[in-house]
C-alpha positions, 0 to 999 in steps of 0.5 A, spaced: 062 551 152 057 556 154 051 556 148 052 563 144 047 568 143 043 566 149 039 572 151 040 571 159 047 571 158 047 577 153 043 581 158 047 580 164 053 582 160 050 588 158 048 590 165 056 590 166 056 596 162 050 599 166 054 598 172 060 601 171 058 607 166 056 611 172 063 611 174 065 614 167 060 619 167 059 621 174 067 621 177 071 622 170 066 627 167 061 631 171 061 631 179 068 629 181 071 634 177 067 640 179 067 638 186 075 637 186 076 644 183 071 647 188 074 645 194 082 646 192 081 653 190 081 658 195 084 665 197 090 663 200 093 658 195 089 660 189 089 654 185 095 650 187 094 644 192 099 640 196 100 633 194 105 629 198 109 635 199 109 638 192 105 644 190 101 643 184 096 646 180 089 643 182 087 641 175 094 639 173 094 634 178 088 631 176 090 630 169 097 627 172 093 622 176 089 620 170 095 619 166 098 615 171 092 610 172 092 609 164 100 608 163 099 603 169 093 600 164 098 600 158 103 596 162 098 591 164 093 591 158 098 586 154 099 581 160 091 582 162 089 580 155 094 574 155 091 571 161 084 572 158 086 569 152 090 563 155 087 561 162 080 563 161 079 566 168 077 572 165 071 573 170 075 573 176 079 578 174 073 582 172 071 581 179 077 584 182 078 590 178 070 592 179 071 591 186 077 595 186 074 601 182 067 601 186 071 601 193 075 607 190 069 610 189 066 609 195 072 611 199 071 618 195 066 619 200 071 621 205 075 626 200 075 633 202 080 639 202 083 636 208 086 630 205 087 631 198 092 625 197 087 621 199 082 623 194 087 623 188 090 616 190 082 614 190 081 617 184 086 614 180 085 607 183 078 608 181 080 609 173 085 603 174 079 599 176 074 601 170 079 600 165 081 593 168 074 591 168 073 593 161 079 589 158 075 583 160 068 585 159 070 586 152 073 579 151 067 576 153 064 578 146 066 573 142 065 568 147 057 569 148 055 571 141 056 569 134 060 573 129 053 575 125 050 577 132 056 581 135 055 588 132 048 587 135 050 585 142 055 590 142 050 595 141 046 593 146 052 593 151 053 601 149 045 602 150 045 599 157 051 603 159 048 610 156 041 608 160 044 606 166 049 612 167 044 617 165 039 614 170 044 615 176 047 622 174 040 624 174 039 621 181 045 625 183 043 631 180 037 631 185 041 631 191 046 636 188 040 641 186 036 640 192 041 638 198 038 642 203 031 638 202 035 632 204 039 635 210 046 636 206 050 641 204 053 642 197 059 638 198 056 632 202 051 632 196 057 631 191 061 626 196 054 622 196 054 621 189 061 618 189 058 613 194 052 612 190 057 610 184 061 605 188 055 602 190 051 602 183 057 599 180 058 593 185 051 592 186 049 591 178 055 588 177 053 582 181 048 580 175 053 579 170 058 576 175 052 571 177 050 569 170 056 570 165 061 564 164 068 563 168 071 564 161 074 559 156 081 558 155 084 558 148 085 551 145 091 554 141 098 552 145 103 557 147 110 557 148 111 564 152 111 565 159 104 568 161 107 575 163 111 575 156 106 572 152 102 579 151 108 583 150 111 578 145 104 578 141 104 586 141 110 586 138 108 580 132 102 585 131 106 591 130 111 587 125 105 585 121 102 592 121 109 595 118 107 591 112 100 593 111 100 600 108 093 603 110 094 600 117 101 603 118 099 610 116 092 610 120 095 608 127 099 614 127 094 619 125 089 615 130 094 616 136 095 624 135 088 626 134 086 621 140 091 625 144 086 631 143 079 627 143 080 623 149 083 629 153 078 634 151 073 629 154 076 628 160 078 635 162 072 639 159 068 639 166 074 642 169 075 647 164 068 650 165 068 650 172 075 653 173 076 658 167 068 660 167 066 659 174 060 654 172 056 651 177 056 643 178 048 643 176 050 647 169 056 642 168 051 636 169 046 639 164 052 640 159 055 633 159 048 630 159 047 634 152 053 631 150 051 624 151 045 625 147 048 629 141 053 624 141 048 618 139 046 622 133 053 624 131 055 617 131 049 616 126 050 622 122 058 620 121 056 613 119 051 615 114 057 620 111 062 615 111 057 610 107 057 616 102 064 619 102 068 614 105 071 613 112 078 617 111 074 623 108 069 624 114 075 623 119 079 629 116 072 633 116 071 631 123 078 632 125 078 639 122 072 641 127 076 638 133 081 643 131 076 649 131 073 646 138 080 647 141 081 654 138 074 656 140 075 654 147 081 658 148 077 664 146 071 662 150 069 667 156 061 665 157 057 659 159 053 660 153 059 660 148 061 653 152 054 650 151 055 651 143 062 648 144 059 642 148 053 641 142 059 641 137 063 636 141 057 631 142 056 631 135 063 629 133 065 625 139 061 619 138 062 620 131 070 620 131 070 614 136 065 609 132 068 611 126 076 610 128 074 603 130 070 601 124 076 604 120 081 600 123 077 594 122 076 595 115 083 596 114 085 589 117 086 583 112 079 579 112 082 572 113 087 573 119 085 569 125 088 573 130 083 579 130 083 579 138 091 581 138 090 586 133 085 590 137 089 589 143 094 593 140 089 598 138 087 599 145 094 600 147 095 605 142 089 609 145 091 609 152 098 611 150 094 617 147 090 618 153 097 618 157 100 623 152 094 628 152 093 628 159 100 629 161 101 634 156 095 638 158 097 638 165 104 640 164 102 646 159 098 649 165 103 648 170 108 651 166 104 657 163 099 657 169 093 658 164 089 652 162 087 655 156 094 655 153 093 647 154 087 647 149 092 650 143 097 644 144 091 639 143 089 643 137 097 642 135 096 634 136 089 634 131 093 638 126 099 633 126 093 627 126 090 631 120 096 631 116 097 624 117 090 623 115 091 626 108 097 622 107 093 616 109 088 618 103 093 618 098 095 611 100 088 609 100 087 612 093 094 608 091 092 601 094 085 602 090 088 603 084 093 597 085 087 593 087 083 595 080 089 594 076 090 587 079 083 585 078 083 586 071 
């Protein structure tokens, strides 16, 4: 058994976040969406592309591809969690998904308007590699750190990921902003960024792969086939949640407002590029602003929750998100979008960190299987991503206008808000019952 709280091991673990967060920032959030919209919009076909014989709106196709990738991960996640729990060979699977994702990013170097299918399939495979690697990355935390150190170690991973992704983003920004100085065109500078992400990802991942332990098998015996075990465990968790009044109310609200949050984070760049015609360099600046503001937002929401309670702050945050969706529908200038982006950054980090901590607080403190409960949480979040992205793309496909999709996201937030108010009522009843029982 590897010694816990080992500085070298913890730093190596954090370097995995440094390695793969570049994908999340450059590929899903900034350069790829802007490049994709640019090469798939033309006078002949407008904003429609041909994908294996089907004519689809370009941004809707991108949304469908990401939704399909995350749906695959929803199906794989229980199996992967089961394998990580029972077999203890998590590093081998983490290596597999990392290689898969990084090679997919590298292959995007060949992506142009002549091979749309190649680009979209590679884009989806990269998303699978990213999500799959993170499953095993997260599962290392209790193995390398004691309970009292896990918050600190987790924060270190987040910090490394933020620094690494922003650093590579700035490097890519240099090529994109001044392509002629490097003998590049605007398009080849973007494609070079995709290649750099793949090389950065696999290159820095070699640090954790060389230091992290193979993984420890769970000593607890199990009686199910490895494929069925994860799904059976999720079913057992749901049966337990149904008799926990707070979790039973929280998870549906989390699902609906996550449909909005996660989708906005993934389509914001495409929206700005397509609806407002903003250039790639402006989009990169916006995303960097969002990243920085998100850190302050998470801290602010944490302090507010200490004073007013998690559920009340979540209600406030969701109200702000509804306002963001409505404002996006009416946004027509870059300045307006910058203002919205700052507000998004303020509530983006806050709602994600607060949602996870709220879920953790609502868990009974004496349960031994917290890992399976958080696996259920991850499945819920990824299903929300699938539903949100598919809905966003479908509404744009049906109406021909991306702005209409923002109003659908507002509807998801409204449903989540109503459920949060219901949760607040339940929370008050539980508190009153606890106070009465303690007398």
